[in-house]
N, C-alpha and C positions, 0 to 999 in steps of 0.2 A: 814595663815601661811606665813613664811618669807623664801625664799630660801637662802641658802647660798651664799655669794659673789664669792666663789672658785668653785661652783658647774659647770660641776660634779665633785664629789670630788675623784671617783675613775672610772678609765677607763681600757680599756685592756693594755694602756701603762705602767700601775703600775703593772702589772702582771709579776713577774720575770719568766724567762725560767727554766723549772724543766724537764730536759731531762729523758727520752724520750717521757713522757706522756703528757707535756704541752710545747707548744713552739708557738709563735705567736698566741697568744689565740684569739677569736673571740668576747669575751664579759665578762664583769662581773656585777652581778647584784642580787637582792633579798636578801641582807644579814640579818642574824640575828644578835642581838645586845645586848651586856649586858656590865654593868661597875662594876669594881671589884678595889675597893680603887680609886686610880687616873687613873686607866688604861681603856680605852674604848678597847672594844674587838668586832671585826666583825667575823661572819662565812661566808666566801663569796661564793657564788655560781659562779664557772668559767666554761665557757664552750669552750672547743676546737674546731678547725676547722674540726674535726671529729664528731661534736656535741654530744661529751661525756661530762659529767658534772663532776665537782671536787669539793670538799671544801678545801679553804684556810683559814688560819688565818690572821687576820690583828689587828696591834695596834696602839693606838694612845695615847697621853696624853693631848689633846685639844680638841678631839670629831671630828675634821675633817681633819687634816693632819695624814693619816694612813701609817703606813709601812706594806707591805704585807710580811709575811714570806715565805721563798723559801721552803716551804715543804707542802705535801698534808696531809689534816687530813685523818687518817684512823681509822674506827670503829672496834676495836678489836672484833672478834667472826662474823662477819658480813659474813665471807665467809662460815660458816656453815649452813647458810639458806639453806633449801632444793629446794627452789626455787629461780631463779635469779632475781636479780634487775638490770635492765637496766641502770638506772638513779638514783642517790640519790641527793635531792636537796631542797632548801628553809628550810633550818634549822631555829627552833624558840629555842633559849635557855631561861631557867627559871630556877631560883635557888630557891629551896625548901629545907630548914634545912640545909643550907650550902653546898648541893650539886647541881651542875648545870646540868639539864637535858636537852637533846636535842632531839626535836621532828623534824621528817623531812619525806618528802615525798619520795616515792620509784615506780618508774615505772616499772610494771611487766606485764607478758602476759596478765593477766585477769584484769588489769587495775592499779590505784594507790593505795597502802597501806601506813600506816603510820610507821615509826620504831622510836626506842627509844633508846639512849644512855645517858651515864652520864659520867662526869670527875670531878676531883678534883684539877687538876692542869692545866689544857688547853693544856696538852701535851699528854695524855693518854686517849684516850675515850673507854669506854666498851659498847658494843653493846647490850642491855637487852634482845631484841626480837622485834616481831612485836606487834604493838598496835592497829591494826584493823583487821577485819574480811569481807571488803567490800570494794568498790570502794570509797575511800574517800580523801580528801585534806584539807589543812589548819587546822592542828591540833594544837592547842596553849595550854599549861597549865596554869592554875592559881598558883600564888606562894605561896599559902597556902592551907592547907586541910579546907574545909567547912562542917560543920555537921559532921565531923571523916572521910570523904571520899576526894580522890583527884577528881577536877574537870577539864573538858577541853571544850574548844570550837572547833567545828570541821564542815566540810561540805561535806555532802555526795554528791557523784557526781551522780545526778539523773535528770539532766535537760542538754540540748545541746544547744550552740550556733548555730546560722542558717549556715549550712555549716561548723561548725567549731568543736572543740573537746567537748567531755563530761565535763560538769560543774555543777554547783548546784545553787539553788535559795532560799537555807533555811539554816542558821547558827544554829546548834543543840549545847545543854548543853548536856554533857556526865559526867558519873562519875565511879570510879573505887576502888577498895581496894588495886590494888598493881600495877598501872600504866600502866598494860599490857592488862589486861581484861576490856572492857569498855564496858557500855551499854547506849543507849538515855535516858536521862532523861526529856528533854524537847526541843521544837522548841522554838528558840528565835526571831529570824526575818525572814522574807521573802523578797524576792526581789520584788521590786515597779515596775511593768511593766509600760513602757511609759516613765518612771522617768530616773534618772542618775544610779540608783542601781538596774538593773533588775536582773543580777547575782551577787551573792555576796559571801564574804569569810572572814575569819579572818585575820587579819594582825598581829601585835606584840601581845604578852601576855598582859593581862589586868594590869591595875594599880590600887592599891587601894587609893582612896580617901575618904575625909569625906561625899561626897555625894553619892558614890557608887563605884563600879567597872567600871573604865573608860577602853574602848574599841575602838582601830582603827580598822576599816575594811574596804575592798576594794568593790567597785561596778563597775560593767560593764553595760553601755550604749549600747544596741546591735541593737536599732532600727534604726539607721543611713544607714543600710543597706550595705553600702561598707566597713564600718570599724566598729570595736567595741572601746571604749574608756572606758579606765581604769582610776578610780579616787579613792579619799579616803573619807570616813564619819567617824561618831564618835558615839558610843552609850553608854549608862549608865545603869548600872544592879544593883539591890538592893544588899547590902552588905551581908545580912545574907541570902537571898534567891536569888541567881543570876539568876534564872529561870524567875524572874519579871524583865521586861524592864522599866526603869525608863523614859527613852528618848533616841530618835535618832535624827540625825541631818538631817532636811530636805534639806538642800544643801550638796553638796560635800564641803569639807574643803580644797582639793586640786586637781586640775585637769592639764592635759597636756597643757603647754602653750609655753614652752620654746623649741628651736629647738632639744636640746639633749632628750626631752621627746616625740617630735612630729614624730622624725626620727630615725630608727633605725631597729634591727631585727623585733620588733613587733610594729609598729608606734602608737602612741596616748595611752602611757602607764606610768601612776604613780603608783606603787605598793608598799604600806607601809609594811616593813617586820621587821623592828627593830625599838626600841622606848627606849629611856633613859631619866629617870625623875633626875634632877639634886639634888632636895632637898626634904628630908623628915622630919616629925617631930618625935619627941621621941617615938610616939606610932606605927611609921611605915606607916603613911599616907602621901602622897604626899602633899606638901604645895601648896597652891592655885596660889603664885605667882613664883612657880618653874619654870625655863625653861625646856620644853621638847624637845628633839632632836627626829626627825623622820627621819629614813635612808630609802631610797626607790629606787626600781629598775626603772629605767627610758628607755622605750621603749625596755626593754629585752635586753639592751646593757652597761648601765653604771650605777653609784650609785650617786644619788643626797640626799641632806640632807635639810631640812627645820625645821624651829624652831616655836614654838608658847610657850603658857603657860598652866598649869592645869587650871587656871580659865577661859580662852577662850576656851578651849576644852570642859568643862562642859557647859559653856554658849551655845556654839553650839549644845551640844546634848539636850538642852532645847528648841531648836526652834519649831514652831509649827510644826505638822506633816502634810504631805500631805494627804489630805482628802481619808478616805476609806483605808488606810495604818496603819499597826501597829507600 
């Protein structure tokens, strides 16, 4: 992957003051991304010095020069939840049948839950409800129904980094009839301990290619002892039966190397969260030579942009597997 020459493309200095809630913010990272016509849209995770989190919209016409809009995204109806979400973050927008659905994480007293909202105009966001009933993160929707059901990938928090927060080492495929009530369908991939992706979680929503559903995920190497290293990898799922894993990258495709990735609130982090494919064929498949823009959080402090092609990602997913790993 190739880092953009203007990286990091968004930093705390790009965030406008929105008094009284946002002033001299600490960080901006882990954006969700979607393209609408000629407009690139990001949903930013912005953190204040109180360590509260907010969603802000940003728009661009070239994919890297973004203008952050001076207002906070409010999910209408969220205030009616009977339990309090302390933080809402890591939005993942997906367009299904002309409606943009946004799945996001919510920290609560009993762990992390997934929330779901929708919008038709990027101005009004309707909170649809909780989309989980366990401690879980990294929920991403498929952009179409398969076999008459909605599908998503998610990551139950059933493992823990040494001395760190609850995490997970398995990405699951789940299905639903209504986008709110989900049940596990099949485990997809497990963390490969002793290697680069010991702990794992989904990144941006999957992309439809002729070879299969292409998906970027993050992997965490925790065996260094003094620090965890967040990286990005890629896998390929069967088009008709996404529970079938066709390929998975042996190596990471992006790792922390630049100073803005190595130093920050959480050092040694590249966290892929947004993905935009520039060119699709008439049947809705991403073209092999299409440019792919990957937006990622860097050190939980700023946002980077890296580019590649569909063909290169599919090729990476076809690497020889690490022995004894799925």
